[in-house]
Structures are given as structure tokens and as C-alpha cells.
N, C-alpha and C positions, 0 to 999 in steps of 0.2 A: 449748178453743179458744185456744191460746196466742197466736196472732197478734192476737187481740182482747182479750187479758188478761181472759178470762171463764172462770169455773169454775162448773160446774153439778154439784151434789152430790145424790145420791139416798140419803137416810138411812133405814136400817131402823128400824122402830118399836121393836123390842126392844132392839137394841144401842145405838142413839143416845139412848135415853131414860134410860140409866143415868147417874148423876151423874158418875162417873169419865170416861165417854166424852163427856159434854157439855163438860167442861173441855178435853178433847183437841180437840173440834170448834172450840171458841172459840179455842184457841191456834192451830190450823191456819188459821182464818179471819183471825186477826190477822196472822200471818206473810204470808199471801197478800195481804192488804190492804196491808201495808207494802211488798210487792214490786210493787204497782200493779194487782193483780187484783181484779175484782169477783166476789164469791162469792154464788151463789144456791143455796138448799137446798130440796129437796122431800122431804117425809116419804113413807115407803112407803105409808101409807094414802091420802095425797093422790093418789099415782100410781095406786094400785089403784082408788080411787073415781072418778077422772076424769082419765084420761091426757090427754084433750083440753084440759082446763083447764090442766094443766101445760104442754102445748105452746103454748097461747095465751099463757101468761105468758112463755115464752121468746120467742115472736114479738113480744110487747110490749117485751121487753128489746131485741130486734132493732130495733124501730122507734125506741126511745129512744136507742139507741147508733148508729143508722144503719149497722148491720152486716148484710151480706147472707148469713145462714146459714139462712134458712127452707127452702131447697131441701135442705140437709143433713138437717134434721129430717124433712121430708116424705118423703124417699127413704131415711131411716135406719130405726131400730128400728120405728117405728110404720107407716111406709109409707103408701101411698095406694091 
């Protein structure tokens, strides 16, 4: 969501739990933060266990930032 400077990452449990890759994620988040982006990460198991909880977190971000992208989520991957 470039127009809102918001990045939502979905991290695989296997790949992103490796120390080498954790460092890459931290570096990426640092660069994006320096460029003015807010980065939010969800783990694979969080998405698998409760996609609705992840969606609710994104909607909460929406409310805090006053950004209107809930319709994009509702009509997107998860649908209604």
C-alpha cells in the first residue's frame, strides 16, 4: 500500500525463523522504516490459525492511521 506507506509482510515459519533470514528481515524493516514505511509482519502460523485475527489487526491499523482500505481486504484474498 505504497500510497499509505504501509507494508504488510507474511513470513513463512520455516524460512523466516532461520537466524540468517531474521537478520535480512530486520535490515529490510530498517530500510523501509527509514523511507517512511510502517511495516507489519504476520507469521504463517498466525495466518493459518486465525486469518480473521490478522484481518482484524489490519483493520485496527486502518483505524489508527485513518486509512480506508478495509474494502480492499474484504473484497481481496479472504473475500466475504
